[in-house]
N, C-alpha and C positions, 0 to 999 in steps of 0.2 A: 030732544024737548021741544026744540023750535020748529020741528018738521022740515029740517034741512036735509039734503042729501050730500054726503060727503064722498069726495074721490080723492084718492092718493096717487101720487105721480110715480107708479111703478111702471116705467115704461116697457120693461121686457115682458110684463104680462101680456102686452099687446103686440109684441113681436109675432110676425106670421109663423116663423120657424118654432117658437115656443109653443104657440097655440096648436100648430100641427103635431107637436111632440105630446101635447096634453090629450091630443084626439087619440094618438097610438097608445097611451097608457090607458086611457078610458075604455078604449074597445079591446083591450087585452092583448093587444099585438106582442108586447114585450114580456107577457105573464106577470107574475108578481114582482114588484119593484124589490130588488134586494139591497141595492147600494147605488149611491150618486156621488159624484164629485164634480166640482166647478173651480176653474182656474180663471182668475182675473188679474193679469199680470201685465205690467208695462215698466218702461223708465220715464220717471218724470211726473207731472202733476202733484208735485209734492205739497201737501197742506201744513200749515202751522197751527190751524186753529181746530183741527180733528184729527184722528188717526186714521190709518188705512181700513181698520174695521169699519168705521163709520162712514168713510169715503166710498170704499168700493163695495163692500159685502152686502148693503141692503138689496141690491138687484139681485144677488144670486139666492140670497134668503128668500126673497118673495117668490122666486120661480120654484125652489124646491119645495116650499110649502104648499104652491099650487099643484105641483106634480104629485106630492104625495097625499095631498088632501087632508093633511093633520099637523099638529104641532109636535115638536119633539117632547121627549119627556127628560131628556138631559143634554146639557150643552157644555162642552170643554173647549177653551181656546188658549192657544200658545202664540207667543209672538216675541219680536225683538225689537229694541230702538237703536239704529245704528248713525242717524244723522242728527237727531235732537233726543237729548236724554229722556225727555217726557212725552215724545210722540212716537207712537209704534209704528214701524214701516212695513213690517210683514207680520201677517197672521195665519194661522190655520186653525179653523174652527171645526170641531166635531159635533154632529147632531145624531143623536140616537132615539129611536122611535119605539113605540110600545110594541109593535108588531115584528121587533127585529131589524127593520129597515135602518141602514145608517147612512150618513152623508159627511162629506167634508168639503170646506170651502177654503180655497188657497187665495190669498190676495196680497199684493205687493205693489209698491211703486219703485222698487230696487231690483229690476228685472231686465236683463239684456235685450228682450225682444217683447213685442206685444202678444198676448195670447188671451182670448176670450173662449173659453172651451166649457161645454157642459156635456158630461157623460152618464147615461142611466143605464145600470146593469138590470136586466130582468131575468126571471127564471127560463124564459123561452128565447128572447132575444135582447140585443144591445143597441143602444143609439148613441150617436155623437152629434153635437151640434156645435160647429165652429163658427162664430161670429165674425172672426176676421176673414176666414176663408169663403164665408156665405154657404155653408153647406150643412145638410141635415143627411146623415147616413145610418141606415139600419143595418146591422150585422147579424147574420144567422148562425152564430157560433153556438156550438153545442159541446157538451162534456160526455164522453162516453166511458167506458170501464174496460180495462184490460188487466185480468187476473187480480181483480178488486181494486186496482188503481185507477184514479181519475185521469183520463186523456183528453186533451183538447182537440175538437174536430172543427178546423176553421172553415167557415161559411164565406161567401163573398158579400163585400159591401154593397148595399143598394141605396143609391141616391133617392132621397125623398123630395118630391118637388113641393115648394109652398109658395104663397104669393110673394111678390117683391115689393109690396107697399111699404112705405116708409113707416117704421113704429111711431114716430113722433106724430106723423099726421094722422094715424090710426087712434092714437091716444087722445089727440085734440077732438076728433070726430065723436069719440066715445062721450067726452066731456059735453060736448054740444048735444049729443043724443040723450044724455042723462037730464039735461036742463030742459029740453024740449018735451020729453015723454015722462019724466019723473020716474024713470027706471032706475034701480040701484045699479052703479057700473060694476065692472069686473074687479077693478082695484078699488074696493069700498074701504070705509073707516075700519072694519074689522080687520080687513087684511093688512092696514097700516099698523093696527095695535098689535097684531101677531109679529110681524117683522120686528117692530119697536122691541117687543118682549124679548125676543131671542137675541137682538143686539144688546139688550141691557143685561141679559143673563151671561152672554159672551164677555162683555166688559168686565163684569164681576169676576169671571174666571180669570181673566187676564191679571187682575189685580190681586187674585186670591191665591194662597199657598195651596188650597184644596181646589186643584184645577177643574174638577167635574162638579157641576151644579145642576140640582133638579129643578124642573119647572113644575110647579104646583098644578096638578089636574083642575082644579077648580078655576085657574085663572087662563086656561088654554081655550 
């Protein structure tokens, strides 16, 4: 209404590896996306004012929505409180999409080692982004059939090169670019609303006896 442009701090959307992965998905290199999962695990950085879902999961939700290009139709979240009775320390969130694609996000600050990994399973190929090891690998695994039974045919992993620019610097440059050009940024206001809606639905699921909650189509 005021003619302003809103940018949201979804830094992983500006990560060169995530943008390269989006290109692979867009170009059909992986085929149809069937399943995604993301692990964001560590020991420490424990919060008292927010639970692990709100602290860690926004990054992964933003990336998964970007890669799939759509909102989920159903969300279910499961978690446990171990350090503070009213703060969830570990959650696993399941997303179901209308086209049959599914995703899950595992976040925890009670984990023996640091892991930040995103895996995308496609009908043609699979991809793994390890943000700790700084690698993006494309796997040409196939499934064959012998006597009517599915048999895995393992392909070799191929390292996919990507720019080494710092994501935070790229995000700041995008912010300045939006100011100078009045162009809407990649992580725009709608992106922020979509992530917030998934988070709120996941929180409802955590607090609900009925764990699976639909997202109304008209709000997506």
